[in-house]
Structures are given as C-alpha cells and as structure tokens.
C-alpha positions as CSV (number, residue, x, y, z in Angstrom):
1,M,0.0,-0.1,-0.2
2,L,1.1,3.5,-0.7
3,I,0.1,6.6,0.9
4,D,1.0,9.8,-0.9
5,F,0.7,12.6,1.2
6,N,1.1,15.0,-2.0
7,K,-2.4,14.0,-2.6
8,I,-3.7,14.4,0.7
9,K,-5.4,17.7,1.7
10,E,-3.6,20.0,4.5
11,I,-5.6,20.9,7.3
12,V,-4.7,23.8,10.0
13,I,-5.6,23.0,13.6
14,S,-5.4,25.7,15.7
15,K,-4.5,25.3,19.5
16,M,-4.8,21.5,19.4
17,N,-5.8,20.0,22.5
18,N,-5.7,23.6,24.3
19,G,-2.2,24.0,23.0
20,T,-0.8,27.0,21.2
21,G,-0.7,28.3,17.7
22,D,-1.2,26.1,14.6
23,M,-0.4,22.8,13.6
24,I,-0.6,21.7,9.9
25,A,-1.3,18.1,9.0
26,K,-2.2,15.7,6.2
27,M,-3.9,12.8,7.6
28,Y,-4.6,9.3,6.6
29,N,-7.1,7.2,8.5
30,N,-8.4,3.8,8.5
31,D,-9.7,1.4,11.3
32,D,-6.1,0.2,12.2
33,Y,-4.1,3.4,11.9
34,R,-3.9,7.1,11.6
35,I,-0.9,8.3,9.8
36,I,-0.2,12.1,9.9
37,F,2.3,14.2,8.3
38,T,2.5,17.1,10.8
39,R,4.1,20.4,11.0
40,I,3.8,22.4,14.2
41,Q,4.5,25.9,13.6
42,P,7.4,27.6,15.5
43,K,6.6,28.4,19.1
44,S,3.4,26.2,18.9
45,S,2.1,23.2,20.5
46,I,-0.1,20.2,21.1
47,G,-1.6,20.4,24.3
48,K,-1.5,17.9,27.3
49,H,-3.9,15.1,26.7
50,T,-4.3,11.2,27.3
51,Q,-3.6,9.1,24.5
52,T,-7.0,7.0,24.4
53,S,-7.1,5.7,20.9
54,G,-3.8,3.7,20.8
55,D,-0.1,4.2,20.8
56,D,1.4,7.2,19.5
57,I,4.2,7.2,17.7
58,N,6.0,10.6,16.6
59,Y,9.1,10.2,14.2
60,I,10.9,13.8,13.9
61,I,12.0,14.5,10.4
62,S,13.3,18.2,11.1
63,G,13.1,20.9,13.6
64,R,13.4,20.8,17.5
65,G,11.0,20.8,20.3
66,K,10.3,18.5,23.4
67,A,7.7,16.1,24.4
68,I,6.4,15.8,27.9
69,C,5.2,12.1,28.6
70,D,3.7,11.2,31.9
71,G,5.7,14.2,33.3
72,V,8.9,13.4,31.8
73,E,10.4,15.6,29.6
74,E,12.0,14.4,26.4
75,I,14.1,16.4,24.0
76,L,13.0,16.0,20.2
77,V,15.6,16.3,17.2
78,P,15.8,14.8,13.8
79,E,15.9,11.0,13.7
80,T,14.5,10.5,17.3
81,C,11.0,8.9,18.1
82,H,8.8,9.9,20.9
83,I,6.3,7.3,21.8
84,C,3.5,7.8,23.9
85,F,1.6,4.5,25.0
86,K,-2.3,4.2,25.0
87,G,-3.4,5.6,28.3
88,S,-0.2,7.9,29.0
89,E,-0.5,11.7,29.1
90,H,1.6,13.9,26.7
91,S,2.0,17.3,25.1
92,I,4.6,18.2,22.2
93,I,6.0,21.6,22.1
94,N,7.9,23.4,19.2
95,T,11.0,25.0,21.0
96,S,12.3,26.2,17.8
97,D,12.1,29.0,15.2
98,E,11.3,26.6,12.7
99,D,8.6,24.2,11.9
100,L,9.0,21.0,13.9
101,I,8.1,18.2,11.3
102,M,7.4,14.5,12.1
103,L,5.5,11.7,11.1
104,T,2.9,10.4,13.6
105,I,1.4,6.7,13.5
106,V,-1.2,6.0,16.0
107,V,-2.1,2.2,16.1
108,Q,-5.7,2.1,16.9
109,R,-6.3,-0.5,19.2
C-alpha cells in the first residue's frame, strides 16, 4: 500500500488539545491506523492530553522541540522517535524558530 501525502489535503488545526498556535497536518485514516504528516509551527504546541485511541508514535523529521510524557521531558531532534503509549498523557512543543516536522502513526487498538 502506498500513501501519497502529496495527494492529501492539508488541514490547519489551531490550539490542538488546548495547545498554542497552529499545527498543519495531512492525515490518512483507516480502522487500524492514523498516519499523519505533521508540521507544528514555531513556538506552537499540541496541548497535554491522554492518549486514548492507541499508541502514538512520533518520528521527528526536522526541527527541534520537546515532548512531555507522564511528566517526563524528552528532547526532540531529527531522527528521534517519541512514543506515547495508550493511556499515557503527553504534549509536544516546538521550541525552535522553524517548523517541527514529524510523521505520527497511531496504532488504533
């Protein structure tokens, strides 16, 4: 199966989960997975929330930021992967002056 994000419409989500600023996403969804090409704009964030649908895997492509998962801070840089397991609580914050670009895969189970 090929997912071509070039053919998926971009959506802008402002203040996701009571975060700050904007997140720009291209989403693929089916019953098993949600795969999202995500750009969190500079100084923007995804607010703290509990991961309810499944494990949330975030592979960092470019930019810098941090994740806070169950109270533990993790530094995000290219080629790192933040995983928030189902039932855990996390947020993701862009701490830089460039977009934080990541590929997010949610295994829905």
